[in-house]
C-alpha positions as CSV (number, residue, x, y, z in Angstrom):
1,M,227.3,297.7,94.0
2,Q,229.6,296.9,96.3
3,Y,233.2,295.4,95.7
4,K,235.8,293.4,97.5
5,S,239.5,292.2,97.2
6,F,239.7,288.2,96.8
7,L,243.2,286.8,97.1
8,L,243.4,283.9,93.7
9,S,244.5,282.1,96.3
10,E,241.6,281.9,98.6
11,L,239.3,281.2,94.7
12,F,241.7,278.6,93.0
13,N,243.5,275.9,93.5
14,I,246.9,277.3,91.8
15,S,249.6,274.8,90.7
16,T,251.6,274.2,87.3
17,T,250.7,271.7,84.8
18,K,253.2,269.1,83.7
19,S,253.8,270.8,80.1
20,V,255.0,268.9,76.7
21,D,257.3,270.5,74.4
22,K,255.4,271.7,71.4
23,N,257.7,270.0,69.5
24,K,258.5,266.6,70.6
25,I,254.2,265.9,70.4
26,E,252.4,265.2,66.9
27,F,249.2,266.8,66.5
28,S,246.3,264.6,65.1
29,T,243.1,266.6,63.2
30,D,240.9,264.6,65.1
31,G,242.5,264.1,68.4
32,E,240.1,265.0,71.3
33,Y,242.4,267.4,73.8
34,D,243.2,270.5,73.3
35,F,247.0,271.5,73.7
36,I,247.4,275.0,74.8
37,G,250.2,277.0,74.3
38,R,251.8,280.8,75.6
39,T,249.3,282.8,73.5
40,S,246.3,283.9,73.3
41,T,245.6,283.6,69.8
42,E,242.7,280.7,68.7
43,Y,242.1,280.7,72.3
44,G,245.5,279.3,73.2
45,I,245.1,276.4,71.4
46,Q,247.6,275.1,69.2
47,G,246.5,272.1,68.0
48,H,245.2,268.9,69.4
49,L,245.6,265.8,70.7
50,H,244.8,261.7,71.6
51,K,245.7,260.8,75.4
52,L,249.4,260.8,76.4
53,S,250.8,258.8,78.6
54,F,249.6,261.9,81.5
55,P,246.2,262.6,83.0
56,P,245.5,266.1,81.3
57,N,244.5,268.9,82.4
58,P,241.0,268.9,84.4
59,A,237.8,270.2,82.4
60,K,236.0,273.2,83.9
61,S,239.3,275.0,85.1
62,F,241.7,278.0,83.9
63,S,245.1,277.9,82.1
64,L,247.2,280.7,83.1
65,V,250.3,281.8,80.5
66,Q,253.0,282.2,82.7
67,V,256.1,283.5,80.7
68,G,255.3,285.6,77.4
69,E,251.6,286.5,76.9
70,T,250.0,286.4,80.7
71,V,247.0,285.6,79.9
72,A,243.9,283.2,81.3
73,L,241.6,281.2,79.6
74,W,238.8,279.0,80.4
75,R,239.1,275.5,79.6
76,E,235.8,273.5,79.2
77,K,237.1,270.1,78.4
78,E,240.1,268.6,79.4
79,W,243.2,269.7,78.5
80,Y,247.2,269.3,77.6
81,A,249.7,272.3,78.4
82,S,253.3,273.3,76.9
83,Q,255.7,274.9,79.4
84,N,254.8,277.5,81.6
85,I,251.6,277.3,82.2
86,F,249.6,277.5,85.4
87,L,246.7,275.2,86.1
88,L,243.4,277.0,88.1
89,R,240.7,274.7,89.4
90,P,238.3,276.7,91.1
91,K,237.1,276.3,94.8
92,H,233.7,277.0,94.2
93,F,231.1,275.7,91.4
94,Q,229.4,278.4,90.9
95,I,232.4,280.0,89.2
96,Q,231.5,277.8,86.2
97,N,228.7,279.5,85.5
98,V,230.4,282.8,85.3
99,F,233.8,282.0,84.2
100,L,233.7,285.0,81.5
101,F,233.2,287.6,84.2
102,F,236.7,285.4,86.3
103,Q,238.6,285.7,83.0
104,T,237.8,289.1,82.9
105,V,239.3,290.0,86.1
106,I,241.9,288.1,86.5
107,N,242.7,289.2,83.3
108,K,242.6,292.8,84.0
109,E,244.9,291.6,87.3
110,M,247.6,289.9,85.7
111,R,248.2,293.0,83.1
112,I,250.7,294.3,85.9
113,Y,253.1,291.7,84.3
114,G,252.1,292.8,80.6
115,N,253.6,290.5,77.7
116,Q,257.1,290.5,78.3
117,Y,259.1,287.8,78.8
118,N,260.9,289.6,81.6
119,S,258.2,290.1,84.1
120,Y,255.8,287.2,85.0
121,P,254.2,286.0,87.8
122,T,255.2,283.0,90.4
123,M,253.6,280.5,92.0
124,Q,253.4,283.0,95.4
125,T,252.8,286.2,93.4
126,L,249.6,284.5,91.8
127,A,248.7,283.2,95.0
128,A,249.0,287.0,96.5
129,S,247.3,288.7,93.7
130,T,243.9,290.1,94.3
131,I,240.8,290.6,92.4
132,Q,237.5,292.6,92.4
133,L,234.4,290.6,92.7
134,P,230.6,292.2,93.9
135,I,229.7,291.2,97.1
136,T,226.2,291.3,98.2
137,D,225.1,293.5,101.4
138,I,226.2,290.8,103.9
139,G,229.5,290.4,101.9
140,E,229.6,287.3,100.0
141,I,230.6,286.9,97.0
142,D,227.2,287.7,94.6
143,W,227.2,285.0,92.0
144,A,223.5,286.0,91.5
145,Y,224.6,289.7,90.0
146,M,227.8,288.3,88.1
147,E,225.0,285.5,86.2
148,Q,222.6,288.5,85.1
149,Y,225.5,290.8,84.3
150,I,226.7,288.1,81.8
151,S,222.9,287.4,80.7
152,E,222.5,290.9,79.6
153,L,225.4,291.5,78.0
154,E,225.1,288.2,76.1
155,Q,221.6,289.6,75.3
156,Q,223.2,292.7,73.8
157,R,225.6,290.8,71.6
158,I,222.7,288.8,70.3
159,A,220.5,291.6,69.5
160,E,223.5,293.4,67.8
161,L,224.7,290.7,65.6
162,D,220.6,290.3,64.6
163,Q,220.1,293.8,64.0
164,Y,223.6,293.8,62.0
165,L,222.2,290.4,60.0
166,I,218.9,292.5,59.3
167,V,220.7,295.6,57.9
168,S,222.7,293.0,55.8
169,G,220.0,291.0,54.6
170,L,221.7,288.2,55.6
171,N,219.3,287.4,58.0
172,D,217.0,283.7,57.5
173,C,213.4,285.9,57.7
């Protein structure tokens, strides 16, 4: 398999999110929007909100923490954010089918920043960041390979879970 470097700015529209101070909002147990903070714990979700006075960030996008634990996480539904979080909106619809692959390669690149508050990406450095993606023989992004790879990993994990359930006697059969 051949790989090629791609700029994040080639693959995503990168912007900052309109932020909300966590201490100035009220979470709701039945809120329809996730509130994303600067952490990977609980997939970055620090609570749930009802619609605020401004539109939420779009679904099918990545949140990327700028300051603190620099981590990119896929957002399946619309969401709100705390301070210092980037929004990465895919330029290719196929990314949503292989978001786990992209989440992994983006986070691999973001390790250069660590989890400190004194080293973090900026709009410029993020746009210039590169990730490695598999390519076809003609140099195009190999979407089919990524889909197959993710599918195989999922099948392996399901098989491992099934074996565990059988061995532990927790299966329903």
